[in-house]
N, C-alpha and C positions, 0 to 999 in steps of 0.2 A: 635800495631800501630793504631791510630785513623784515619779513613777516613771521610772527610767531603767535602761538595761542597758548593759553594757560588752562590746564584742565585740573579742576579740583575734584578729588574723589573722597567721599566720606567712607570711613572704615571704622570698625569696632571689633574688639576681641575680648572675650571673657576667659580669664584664667582661673583655675581652681587651686586653692591651697589645700594640700592634703599630705599628711605625714611629713610635714616640714619642708615640702617642695611645692613649686608651682607647676601645674599641668595644663597643657593645651589639649583638652579631651583626655585621651589616655596616654599622651606623650609627655614625658617629663621635660621641662625646658630649663630647669635650674637644678643645681645641687641642693643639699640641705641648707636651708636658710636659718640663720641664728636669730632668735628673737631679741629685741632690744638694740640691735645693730643696724645702722642705716644701709639700705641696699639701693642700687641705682638701676633704673629701667631706661634703656635708650631706644628711641623710635626714629626711623627715617624712611624715606621713600626713594626708590630707584627705578628709572625707566629702562626701556629695552635697549637704549644706546649706552647704558652705563652711567647715565647722569644720576647724581645722588643729591638729595635734598640736605638741608641742614639737620644735624642730629639734635633731637630734642631729648633732654634728660629729665627724669622725674625720680626723686628720692622717695623711698617708702620704708616702712618698718613692718616687721612681721609680728603679729599678735596672735598666737595660737588660741584656738577655742578652748576656754577653760571649762572644766566639768561643772555641772550644776551641784548645788549643795543641798543635801538631804539630812534632816535631823528627825529623830524619833523621841517623843516624850517617854518618860518612865511608864512602863506598862504595869498596871496593877489589876490583874485578873481577880475576880471575886465571884461568888455565887455558890449555890448549894444544889440546885436542880438544873436540868439541861436547858430550861427556858430562860435562865438568867443570862445576861450579856454584859460585856465590858467594852470600853472604847479604846482604840489604838489611834493615836494622833501624832502630828509632827508638823514640820515646816518644810517649804521648798523655795529655793531661790537660785538665781543664775547670775554670776558676776558679769556676764556679757549681755544681760537683759534679753536673752533668747526666750522664745516660747517653750513651755515645758508640758510634759505629760507625766502623770503619776499613775501607778497601778500596784496591785498586790496579788500574790499567789499563796494559797494555803495548802501546805503539804504537797507541793508540786502540781496542784490542780490548775484549772484555767485562770488566765489573768483577768482580774477585775479592775476596771478603770476607776480612778478616783478623781474627784473634782477638787481643784485648787482654788480657794477663795481667799484673796488678800494674803497670799503666801502661806496659807494653812490648809491642811488636809486632815481627814479623820474618817474612820469607819468602825462599825461595831462587829464584834465576834460573839456568837452565842456558844455556851458550853456544849450544846448539841453538835456544833460544827467540829469540835475537837475530838480526836480519837484518844482512847486511853493510852497513856504513855507520852512520848515526846512528840511535839508538834512544831512545825517550822513555818513561819510566815515571812515571806520575802517581799519587801517594799522596794519598788523600782522607780527611778526618776530619770527621764530622758529629755534632752533639749532638742531643738528643731534641726540640729545637725547630727542626730542619732548618737550623741555622746551620752552614755548611760552610766548611772551609779546605782548601787543597791545596798540595802542593809537587811540583815537577817535577825528575826526575833525567834527565840526558842522558848516554848511553853510546855510544861509538863502537866498532864491531866491525871489525877488520881481517882480511881473508882473506889468509893467507900460504900459498901453494901451494909446497910443497917437493917437488921430484921425487924419487921413490924409485929409486935406482940398484941397490939390492940387496934381494932378498926371500928369506924363509925360509919354507918350507911343511913341516909335519909331518903324516904319515899313520900312523895306528895300524892295524896289521895284526892281524886276529883269526883265528888258525888254526882251521879247522873241527873239528879233533880236540882243541882246547884248548891245544896247544903244538906247537912245531916246532924242529928242529935246524938246518935249512938253508933259505935263501931264494934263489930264482933270479928275477932281475928283468930286464925289458926296458923301456926308455924310449925313445920316439920323440920327437925334438926337431929344431928348426932347427939346421943344421950349425954356424952361427956362435954359437949360444947357449953362454955360459960357465956350465957346470953343475958343481956339486960334490954328490956323493952320500955320505951317511953313514947308518949303520944301527946301532940299539941293540937288543940282544937280552938281556933280563934277566928275572928273575922278578918277579911282582907285589909291590909294596912296596919293591923295590930301586931305587936311584937310576939314572937313565938313563945309559948309557955308550956314547958314539957311536964307531964305528970307520969311518974313511974307506974307501970302496970305489973300486976302479979297474976300469974296463971290461975285461972279458976278451975281448970281440969288439965290433967296430963295423962295421955294414954299411949301405949306402945303401938307403933306402926308395923315394924318388923325388927328383927334382932339388931340392937344397937341404935335404932332410930325411934324417936318419940315425937308426939304432936302435942303442943301446948295450945290452950284456948285462952283468949283474953277478951275482956269486954270493958267498954268505957262509955259513959253517957253524960252529956251536958244538959243544962236546963233549957237552953235556947239553941236552935239550929246554928251551925257554924259552917263557913264555906272555905276556910283555910285549914286543912287537916294534913298533918305531917307525922309520919311514923319514923321513929329513930331506933335503930338496932345497933347495940354495942356488943362486940364479941371480943373475948380476951383469951389468950393462950399462955401457958406457963413457959414454953420454949418453942424454938423454930421447928422442932420435930413434930409438934402437934399439928394435925391437919383436919380438924373437925369442920363440918359444913352445915349450912342451912340449905335444905332441899326444896322447900315449897312455902310460899306465903299466899294465903287467900283470906277473904273476908266478906262481910255483909255490912251494908250501911242502912240505917233506918232514920 
């Protein structure tokens, strides 16, 4: 009588497909495998006496990881001042349904992560973030197998320096007693300064109503500098008092100034 035993051993092996080949760890176990062509994997067991099991064959196909797809909508920057902003947006998809991560870098700076919602991404850029001249924004998309694609946006920022020839300054005057009927003002300025003075005296909640003031007296302070005196009075006390000063110059080379504003409330 022959006595034998059958020993079943569970086994498993994970091979990694990289660069067109299968690897067992860092060891390549195949030549380059062509995609779209059936390949055969043979598995068998052999004992210490040379006995060999039946060979089991499995056919498989190689489907290389395809790159994710990144699109960028037409960029339409707009704005006049540095606080203005515009949006940069686009879509992200992966033909193999891999997870994706998106980010962008401005002028070679740090990478900023982007959120992908239903295949779309977007971020805002302010004019203040852009340097004068050419700017480069690189948008990157990477799948879970580190396959990365990127697209570059180039924007040019022009600096337009427009000289200001007229300025308007408003000063809110808070009466110590809460309200006042009369305002007496003294303003020291360069004699050549073109100055217009307006005053609004209303109650809180009412619309501002400005009245032009004319200097009642003008005296010299020192050479080139004079002091104007203004006075205005209402019939009833007011608690919302605003002084408006408008200065005008003929050209950008004129640099006249106001040196002192002081006054008395009654």
